[in-house]
Each structure stands twice: as structure tokens, then as C-alpha cells.
N, C-alpha and C positions, 0 to 999 in steps of 0.2 A: 598253448599258454594264453591265458585271458589278458585282455588289455587293462591298462591302468584305469581307464574310464569306467570299465565294468566294476572293478574293485571299489572305486570311489563311490559309485552309485549304491552299492550294497553296504557300504560302511555308514551311510547317512541314515538317520532315523526316518521313518516313513513320512513324517510331517515335512521334512526338509528335502525330500526327493523332488527334483525339478519335474514339472509337468510339461511334457513335450507331446506334440501331436503324433499320431501314428503314421501320418503321411509326411514324408520329408521332401523337400525340393531337390531336384537333381540338376546339376549344372549342365549347361549346354555348351558345346564346343563351337568356336568360330575361328576360322583361319584368317590370319592377317596377310597382308601382301608379302611379307617376308617369309611366309610359310610356317610361322609359329602359331601355336594354338593358344587361344585366350579363353578362359572359363568365365561364363556369365551366369549369374544366378537367375533362374526362372521362378517367378512367384506362382505358387499354387494356392488355391483356396480349398479348404476342407468343408464339404457340405455334409450335414447329417443325412443318414440314409432315408429314403422315402418311407413313410409309415402307411400301414394298411389297417383298416378297421375290420374286425371279424363280426359278422352279423348272423343271428339266428332268424330264420323265416318261419312264420306261422303256418301250421297246417291243422286240419280238423281231427287228426287221429292220434297225435303224440300226446300222452298224458302230461298234465302240468307238473306233476311231481317228478317225472323223468327229466323235464327241462331244468328244473331246479337242481336235480342230481348232476346233470351235465355241467351246469354253471359252477357248482361247488367243487366238483372233482377236476374238471379240465381247466377252468379259469380261476380256481382258488378263491371264489367269492364266499363271503359269509352268507348265512341263510337268508337274512333280511334283504341284502342287496340282490341275491339270486332271485328272490321272490319278486322284487321290484322289476328286474329285467324280464322275468318270465311274464309278468302282467303287461309289460310294454310290448313284448312279442305278441301276446294274445290280443291286446286291444288295438295296437297300431299296425300289426302285420309283420313287424320286424323289430329287432332290438340289438343294440351294440353291446357286444360282450367284452370288447377291449380293443386297444390300438397297439399294434406291434410292428416290428420290422417284417419284411416280406417272408423270410424263411420261417420265423416263429409263427406268423399268421397262417401260413400254409400248413404248418405242422398242427396247429390248433384245429383248423378246418378238417384235416384228415383224422385227427383223434375223435372229433365229434361224429364224423361219418362212420368210423369204425364202431364206436360205442352204440350209435343208433342202429346200425346194421346188426350188431351182436344181440341187441334187445328187440329186434324186429320192429323198429319204429321208423317212420318216413321223415324224421327230422332233417331239415336242410340247413346247412351252415355254409356261408359264403364269405369271401373277403373282397374288399374293394379299397381303392386308394383313398386314404383319409383326406378330407378337405383341408 
């Protein structure tokens, strides 16, 4: 049987649903001299997850149109933005494709590597912690 709190939350309109953090504080137990337990609240802070930037590295063999294709397909950029990033990779040696959490960044790096391997291009994609 579901709790009263559960039913209360789902009866509220979305705009009135209380915003609570995903990480709650857990009480700690402390024994007193009499042997009874006292609950004390521990304060916890919630930090956002560390972010990673995904970078494409320049090489002399991967065609520019393939780099634009990668940026539009994997990173969902429009053609103009993908072209700007491709030119940044070409002129500066590397370009930032996006900033993501670690798991998403690793997934994007793997997707680029698989697509480049499938098309037999030596395109290199790496991730590093965002400043």
C-alpha cells in the first residue's frame, strides 16, 4: 500500500510539486550515558557532477566533410556550428565539441571512434576535465 505522502505528491499540479534534492541527509546515532540513542541530523552538501569537455583532434587524413558529419550526427549541431568547430579543429589542432558529465562524454568519445573506424578515418576524439 502506498503512503499518504506519495498520493499527496501525485495529486498536486506539476507547478506545485516541491523541489527536493536527490540526496537526503541521513541521521546519525549517538548514545547517551543512559544508553538511549539520540538522532542528530548531519548536513550534507550536494555538488554538481564534474564536467568533461569532448575534443576532436586534427589529423592530416580525415576529410573536413566527415568531421562536419560527425559533429552533426553525434553532437547534434547545426551545419553552420559544425563547420565552425571543424575549422577550429583544422586551424588550431583541436576543437571542443561539447561539455558533458563523465558517462555521456565517454559515450560520445566511443561513438566518434566507432564511426571513424567504420569509415576508415583516423579521427581522434578525447575527453578531459572541463576547467
